[in-house]
C-alpha positions in Angstrom: 70.1 13.1 166.8 71.3 13.5 170.4 70.1 12.2 173.5 71.1 14.7 175.7 72.3 13.3 179.3 71.1 15.9 182.0 73.3 15.3 185.1 72.7 17.0 188.8 74.0 20.3 189.3 76.0 19.8 192.4 73.8 19.3 195.5 71.1 21.4 194.7 68.8 18.6 193.3 68.2 20.5 189.5 69.6 18.4 186.6 71.0 20.4 183.7 72.5 19.3 180.3 76.1 18.0 180.1 75.9 20.5 177.7 75.7 24.5 178.6 75.3 26.8 176.4 76.8 29.8 176.6 76.1 33.4 175.3 79.3 35.5 175.3 79.2 35.6 171.0 75.4 37.0 170.8 75.4 40.8 170.0 78.1 43.0 169.2 80.8 41.3 170.4 79.9 38.5 167.9 77.3 38.0 166.3 74.8 41.3 165.7 71.9 38.9 164.1 69.6 38.6 166.9 67.0 36.8 165.2 70.1 34.7 164.1 71.5 34.5 167.4 67.7 33.8 168.6 67.4 30.6 166.2 70.8 29.0 167.6 68.9 29.6 171.3 65.7 27.7 170.1 67.9 25.3 168.1 69.7 24.0 171.4 66.9 24.0 173.5 65.3 21.6 170.9 68.4 20.0 170.9 68.0 18.9 174.5 69.8 21.8 176.0 68.0 23.2 178.7 71.1 25.3 180.8 72.0 28.5 179.4 74.3 30.6 180.7 75.0 34.2 180.2 76.9 37.7 181.8 75.7 41.1 182.4 79.0 42.1 180.3 78.6 40.4 177.6 77.8 43.1 174.8 77.0 45.8 177.6 74.0 43.3 178.1 73.1 43.0 174.6 73.4 39.3 175.1 71.4 39.7 178.2 68.4 40.7 176.2 68.9 38.7 173.2 68.5 35.9 175.5 65.2 37.1 177.5 63.6 37.6 173.8 64.4 33.7 173.1 62.7 32.3 175.9 59.8 35.0 176.0 56.7 33.2 175.1 57.0 29.8 177.2 60.1 28.6 177.2 61.7 30.3 180.3 60.0 28.1 183.0 62.0 25.1 181.0 65.4 26.7 181.1 67.8 26.6 183.7 68.9 29.5 183.5 72.6 31.5 184.7 74.0 34.5 184.3 77.0 36.5 186.3 78.0 39.9 187.5 81.2 41.9 188.8 82.8 42.8 185.5 82.5 46.6 184.9 79.0 48.2 183.2 80.1 51.6 182.3 82.9 54.2 183.6 81.6 54.8 187.2 83.7 52.6 189.6 80.8 51.4 191.7 79.1 49.9 188.9 81.2 47.3 188.9 82.6 44.3 191.3 81.1 41.9 194.7 79.8 45.2 196.5 76.1 45.0 198.2 75.8 48.1 196.4 76.5 46.6 193.3 74.9 43.2 193.8 71.4 44.8 194.5 71.7 47.0 191.1 73.1 44.7 188.9 70.5 42.1 189.5 67.5 44.6 189.3 69.2 45.3 185.7 69.7 41.9 184.2 66.5 40.6 185.5 65.3 43.4 183.7 67.0 42.9 180.3 66.2 39.3 180.8 62.5 39.6 181.0 62.4 37.4 183.8 61.5 37.4 187.6 63.8 35.1 188.9 67.7 34.1 187.8 68.2 30.3 188.6 71.9 30.6 188.9 73.5 34.0 190.0 77.3 33.9 189.5 80.3 35.9 190.9 81.7 36.4 187.5 85.4 36.9 189.1 86.9 36.8 192.9 86.7 40.7 194.3 89.9 41.1 196.4 88.4 44.8 197.4 85.2 43.0 199.2 85.2 41.3 202.2 83.5 37.8 201.1 80.9 37.7 203.7 79.2 41.2 202.4 79.1 39.2 198.7 77.6 36.3 200.5 75.3 38.8 202.2 73.9 40.5 199.5 73.5 37.0 197.4 71.7 36.0 200.4 69.3 38.3 200.7 68.8 37.8 197.1 67.4 34.1 197.6 65.0 35.2 200.3 63.7 37.6 198.3 63.1 34.6 195.3 65.1 37.1 192.6 67.9 34.3 192.7 67.1 30.5 193.3 71.5 29.2 193.3 74.5 31.2 193.7 77.5 30.4 192.6 81.4 31.5 191.6 83.6 31.8 188.6 87.4 31.5 188.5 88.2 31.2 192.4 90.9 29.2 192.9 90.8 26.5 195.6 91.7 28.4 198.6 89.0 30.8 197.6 86.6 28.5 197.3 87.2 26.7 200.8 87.2 30.6 202.0 83.5 31.0 200.4 82.6 27.8 202.1 83.6 28.1 205.6 82.4 32.1 205.2 78.8 31.4 204.4 78.5 27.8 206.7 79.7 30.5 210.0 78.2 33.5 208.9 74.8 31.3 208.2 74.4 32.5 204.7 74.0 30.7 201.2 76.4 29.3 199.9 78.3 29.1 196.1 76.7 25.7 195.2 78.4 25.9 191.9 82.1 26.7 190.1 82.6 27.9 186.6 86.1 27.4 185.7 88.8 27.6 182.1 89.4 23.6 180.9 90.5 22.5 178.0 93.0 19.4 176.3 95.5 22.7 176.3 94.3 24.1 180.1 94.6 21.1 182.5 95.5 23.1 185.8 91.9 23.4 187.4 92.6 19.5 187.8 94.8 19.9 190.8 92.9 22.0 193.7 89.6 23.4 192.1 87.8 20.1 191.0 88.7 18.1 194.0 87.8 20.9 195.9 84.7 22.0 195.1 84.3 18.1 194.7 84.9 18.3 198.4 81.7 20.9 198.9 79.3 19.4 197.2 79.4 22.3 193.8 79.0 21.7 190.6 81.1 22.4 187.9 80.0 24.6 184.5 83.4 24.9 182.6 84.3 27.3 179.8 86.6 27.8 177.0 86.1 23.9 176.2 88.0 24.7 172.9 90.7 26.7 174.1 89.3 30.4 172.8 89.3 28.8 169.2 93.2 26.6 169.7 90.8 23.7 169.0 88.7 24.2 166.6 91.4 24.8 164.1 91.5 28.4 164.1 95.1 29.0 165.3 98.1 28.3 163.1 101.6 29.4 163.1 100.9 32.1 161.0 97.9 33.4 162.6 97.4 36.6 164.0 94.7 37.8 166.2 92.3 40.7 164.9 90.0 41.4 167.8 91.0 43.6 170.2 90.4 41.6 173.4 92.9 39.1 171.6 95.5 41.7 170.4 96.3 42.8 174.2 96.5 38.6 175.1 99.8 38.7 173.8 101.1 36.2 175.9 98.2 33.8 174.9 98.5 34.4 170.7 102.1 35.3 170.2 102.8 32.7 167.9 106.5 33.2 168.5 106.4 32.4 171.9 108.1 29.2 172.9 104.6 28.5 175.1 102.5 28.9 172.0 104.8 26.3 170.4 104.2 24.3 172.5 100.6 24.5 171.7 100.5 24.3 167.8 102.0 20.9 168.7 100.0 19.5 171.2 97.2 20.6 168.4 98.7 19.1 165.7 99.1 15.6 167.7 95.5 15.8 169.4 94.1 15.9 165.7 95.5 13.2 164.6 93.8 11.2 168.1 90.7 12.8 166.9 90.8 11.8 163.0 91.9 7.8 164.1 88.7 7.9 165.8 86.7 8.9 163.7 85.7 12.8 165.2 86.3 16.1 165.0 89.3 18.1 166.9 86.0 19.4 168.2 83.9 16.9 169.4 87.3 15.4 171.0 87.6 18.9 173.1 84.9 19.0 174.1 83.6 15.2 175.2 87.4 15.2 176.8 85.5 17.8 179.2 82.4 16.4 179.6 84.3 13.0 180.4 85.5 14.1 183.6 83.6 13.0 187.1 84.0 16.0 188.5 82.3 18.3 185.5 78.9 18.6 185.5 78.0 21.0 182.3 80.7 22.0 179.8 80.2 25.6 178.3 79.3 25.9 174.8 79.9 29.4 173.1 78.8 29.0 169.1 78.7 32.3 167.3 76.9 30.5 164.2 74.5 27.7 163.5 76.9 26.0 161.9 79.4 26.2 165.0 76.9 24.9 167.2 76.2 22.2 164.8 79.9 21.4 164.7 80.1 21.5 168.9 76.9 19.2 169.8 77.6 16.0 168.7 80.2 16.1 171.2 77.6 15.0 173.7 77.2 11.1 172.5 81.4 10.7 172.3 82.5 8.8 175.1 86.5 8.6 175.2 88.1 4.9 175.9 91.3 4.4 178.0 93.3 4.2 174.9 92.3 7.2 174.2 92.8 9.2 177.5 96.0 7.2 177.4 97.3 9.1 174.5 95.7 12.0 175.6 98.1 12.0 178.4 101.2 11.4 176.7 100.4 14.4 174.6 99.8 17.1 177.6 100.5 16.0 181.4 98.0 15.9 183.4 97.0 18.8 185.8 99.4 21.2 183.4 98.4 24.6 181.3 100.9 24.4 178.4 100.8 27.5 178.6 100.8 29.2 182.3 99.0 32.6 181.1 95.8 30.4 179.6 94.3 30.9 182.9 91.9 33.1 184.6 93.7 33.2 187.9 96.4 34.8 186.2 99.9 33.5 185.8 101.1 31.6 188.8 104.3 34.1 189.9 105.7 34.7 193.5 105.1 38.7 194.2 108.0 40.3 195.5 106.2 41.0 199.0 105.8 37.2 199.6 109.1 35.7 198.8 111.7 34.1 200.9 114.0 37.4 200.9 
């Protein structure tokens, strides 16, 4: 039985479990059996997980509805509930983004689907380059004042975007982002360079997503594998096994599996433990689709990596580097023509 550890969520005073249950796979995009998804949520809560993360866009709102059903009947008060907005929710160009107009509507939609009067952590799913950050923060600050939202956070912000948001909040006397949600795994280390230290300087909690690197660290992808989902088929740069960058990932996964095997743990446990053992990380989001997947991920909460294991991992994947530059929510780091020296 896992003895769940709880950690401070930045400087909010809130304590959350070191594993956060992500619900992207509940609904049409993953597990279509609502009752089974609810059983997984209850299983997580019974195991000591008190942190649940969803988003309006997950299965077009279906995930939030499932979470709402799971928390009905007295379990809502014991859960730190997080959701996100920004992604398109239909064809209307104004039903997306981080404008005041959409935020005011999006939060009401999420509250209705979740069946709750408040959201503990309301996050911008991605930076909105078309909207002034003070416009977004002002709208979110109003939600906090109204009691509909307790705290606000960002997701997939770069270091400079984190600083700009913090500076704007301070000088405009607005609510500031208290958390950041970045991608982090044994194959994607780039946030160690700037995002993590920047967030730490500003006292932000970090809840990382995709600790299994989209299935690469669960043994799902091999040299002969071909993605079947439309989403992964669009991500050619990340899943085309003929590319040198993905060949490097396959080689690294093979070596990392040996490290896990010699330590007597699964590669899944090694991958999740690697994330939550970083001093800057508050909680790692796990996203099981089935009960079996949840049961394979939960034991990672009890795994501690010693210096020798970390040294071996560092020799396989260089700290601060993504083996494939395309494996980032920020887009591949390339210099736009307009910004070049000549």
